[in-house]
C-alpha positions in Angstrom: 27.7 -5.5 20.9 28.2 -7.8 17.9 28.4 -5.8 15.1 27.6 -7.7 11.8 31.2 -8.4 9.8 32.1 -7.8 6.1 31.9 -4.2 4.5 30.5 -1.0 6.3 27.6 0.0 4.1 29.3 3.8 4.4 32.4 1.8 2.3 30.2 0.7 -0.3 28.1 5.2 -0.6 30.9 6.8 -0.1 33.0 5.0 -2.1 30.9 5.0 -5.2 29.6 8.8 -4.5 33.9 9.0 -5.4 34.1 6.1 -8.4 31.3 9.0 -9.7 32.8 12.0 -8.7 36.3 11.4 -10.8 34.1 11.1 -13.6 32.4 14.6 -13.3 33.9 17.7 -14.0 33.8 21.7 -13.5 31.5 22.9 -9.9 29.5 20.5 -9.8 28.1 18.7 -6.3 25.8 15.4 -6.0 22.8 16.3 -5.6 21.6 12.9 -4.8 22.2 9.1 -4.6 20.5 5.9 -5.2 22.2 2.4 -4.3 22.1 -1.1 -3.9 23.3 -3.5 -1.8 23.4 -6.9 -3.2 25.9 -9.2 -1.9 27.9 -8.6 0.9 31.6 -7.6 0.8 34.8 -9.5 1.3 36.7 -6.9 3.6 40.4 -8.5 2.7 40.0 -8.8 -0.7 39.9 -5.7 -2.8 37.1 -4.1 -4.7 37.1 -3.0 -8.4 34.3 0.8 -9.8 32.8 0.4 -12.7 31.5 4.0 -13.6 29.0 3.9 -16.9 28.2 7.6 -17.9 24.0 7.2 -18.2 23.2 11.0 -18.8 25.4 14.2 -19.5 24.7 17.6 -20.2 26.2 21.4 -19.2 23.8 21.4 -16.0 23.3 17.7 -14.8 25.1 14.5 -15.0 23.5 10.4 -14.0 26.7 8.0 -13.6 26.3 4.5 -12.5 28.4 2.7 -10.6 29.1 -0.5 -10.2 31.7 -1.8 -7.1 32.8 -5.6 -8.3 34.6 -8.6 -5.4 35.8 -11.1 -7.2 34.2 -11.2 -10.6 30.7 -10.5 -9.1 29.2 -7.9 -8.6 28.5 -6.1 -4.4 27.5 -2.7 -4.5 25.1 -1.1 -7.4 24.5 2.5 -7.1 22.7 5.5 -9.0 23.9 9.1 -8.5 23.2 12.7 -9.4 25.5 15.8 -10.3 24.4 18.8 -10.9 26.0 22.7 -10.4 25.3 24.4 -7.8 21.9 26.9 -8.3 20.5 29.8 -5.5 16.4 29.1 -5.5 14.0 28.8 -2.7 14.4 27.6 -0.1 12.1 25.9 2.9 13.3 23.1 5.6 11.8 20.5 8.5 13.0 22.4 11.9 15.5 20.7 13.6 14.9 18.6 16.3 15.7 21.2 20.0 18.1 18.4 21.3 21.3 19.3 24.0 23.8 19.5 21.9 27.1 17.5 21.6 29.1 19.3 24.1 26.8 18.3 27.5 25.7 15.0 25.6 29.3 14.7 25.8 29.2 15.9 29.4 26.7 14.0 30.8 28.0 10.8 29.7 31.0 11.3 31.2 29.5 12.5 34.9 28.0 8.8 34.2 31.8 7.2 33.2 30.2 5.9 29.7 32.7 5.1 27.2 31.2 6.3 23.8 29.6 3.9 21.7 31.9 1.5 20.2 30.1 2.3 16.9 32.8 -0.4 14.4 33.9 3.1 12.1 35.1 4.9 15.7 37.3 2.7 16.3 40.3 4.2 15.4 39.2 7.9 16.0 38.9 8.8 12.4 35.0 9.4 12.8 33.1 10.8 16.6 29.7 9.6 17.5 27.5 10.9 20.2 23.5 9.1 21.6 21.0 12.2 22.4 18.9 8.9 22.9 19.1 6.5 24.2 21.2 3.0 22.4 20.0 0.2 20.7 21.7 -2.4 23.4 20.0 -5.0 25.3 19.8 -2.5 28.7 18.1 0.2 26.7 15.9 -2.5 25.7 12.2 -1.6 25.6 9.2 -2.9 24.1 6.7 -0.1 24.7 10.1 2.1 23.1 9.6 4.5 19.2 11.7 3.2 16.3 13.7 6.4 16.4 17.2 7.7 16.7 19.1 10.6 17.1 23.5 11.2 17.2 25.3 13.7 17.2 28.3 12.8 14.4 31.8 14.1 13.0 34.6 13.3 11.6 37.3 15.5 13.1 40.3 17.2 12.0 39.4 16.6 8.2 38.0 20.3 6.7 37.7 19.6 3.0 36.4 19.7 -0.2 32.8 20.1 -0.7 33.1 16.8 -3.0 35.3 14.3 -0.4 32.5 16.3 2.7 29.6 14.7 0.5 31.5 11.6 -0.1 32.1 11.6 4.3 28.3 11.7 5.0 27.2 9.0 2.1 30.2 7.5 4.5 28.6 8.0 7.7 25.0 8.0 6.3 24.2 3.8 6.8 25.7 4.3 10.3 22.8 4.0 12.7 20.0 3.9 10.1 19.1 0.6 9.8 18.6 -0.1 13.9 15.6 2.2 13.9 13.3 0.0 12.5 14.9 -3.3 15.3 13.8 -1.3 18.3 10.4 -2.2 19.6 11.5 -5.5 18.8 14.6 -7.1 20.0 18.1 -6.3 20.3 20.4 -6.2 16.7 21.9 -9.2 16.4 21.0 -11.2 19.1 17.1 -11.2 18.6 17.3 -9.8 14.7 19.1 -10.5 11.5 19.2 -6.9 9.9 21.5 -5.4 6.5 21.0 -2.1 4.8 18.2 -3.7 1.9 19.1 -0.4 -0.2 20.0 2.8 0.9 19.2 7.1 -1.0 19.5 9.9 -0.3 19.5 13.7 -1.7 22.0 16.4 -0.6 20.3 19.8 0.2 23.6 22.3 1.3 27.5 21.6 1.0 28.8 21.4 4.8 32.0 20.6 6.6 31.1 17.4 8.1 34.5 17.9 10.8 32.0 20.0 12.7 29.3 18.4 14.2 26.6 17.1 12.7 22.6 16.2 14.2 21.3 12.9 12.4 17.7 12.3 13.0 16.4 9.4 12.0 13.2 7.5 11.8 10.9 3.8 11.1 8.3 4.6 9.5 6.9 0.7 7.9 7.8 -2.8 9.7 6.4 -5.4 7.9 7.0 -8.9 5.4 10.7 -8.8 7.4 11.9 -5.6 6.4 12.0 -2.1 8.0 11.8 1.2 6.4 14.0 4.6 7.9 14.5 7.3 7.4 17.4 10.1 8.8 17.7 13.7 8.1 21.1 15.9 8.7 21.3 19.2 10.7 24.3 20.8 10.3 24.7 22.3 14.1 22.9 25.4 13.7 20.1 23.8 12.3 20.1 24.0 8.4 19.1 20.6 6.8 21.6 19.5 4.7 21.1 15.6 4.1 17.8 13.9 3.8 18.0 9.5 3.7 16.0 6.8 3.5 16.5 3.5 3.7 15.4 -0.6 3.7 17.2 -3.0 5.8 16.4 -6.5 6.5 15.0 -7.5 10.0 13.9 -10.7 10.5 13.5 -12.6 14.2 16.3 -15.3 14.6 14.8 -18.7 15.9 15.2 -19.4 19.3 
């Protein structure tokens, strides 16, 4: 599988959220973010993050975060932060899928290595497909545009703010690939890239524990795909909801 070059979108999301947190005092956590991938980033050059204080109050704050490289804006995020509070609760139920241990055991018994996601190459992140992956051998024009993965950042149990930055980092990993599944293979038949992404945090979580990322594409038109997902803890609590628009363009020939 050939992945596109450049800075992985999750780096922008996680680092921008961390830059926003650097200006937030007290116990506030991230409520949501809305990010726009404006230009590809060069992984060999430094990034500068500039934070604008859009709104400040006792209970909530909003920050505008700009990622700059070589004097150009590469990424922009609007992030909201608030104090935790008690309230009414309901959620969408987690899908009934095999646990991560069973998924790993099935993969290993078949003699297959883990899928080579770029963010997993140095062991900092673990990801395991519950669904079929998006490689050529799994292409099926009748396939539903849905993916499901287990993921975690092992040995990185940390504070609630850093955990949210790690979730932001993970959230871009497979989301854009949902829209291409009935039509072809990423980077072989179609050009793909994240255009923008939003996320809403519902509960704190320890990202060193396995998390289920259930995803789907709800629309494709005009050279774009709309992808949505939910992140659940292993005991079924809804942790985070995501939505993303991605490029979906056929490669000529």
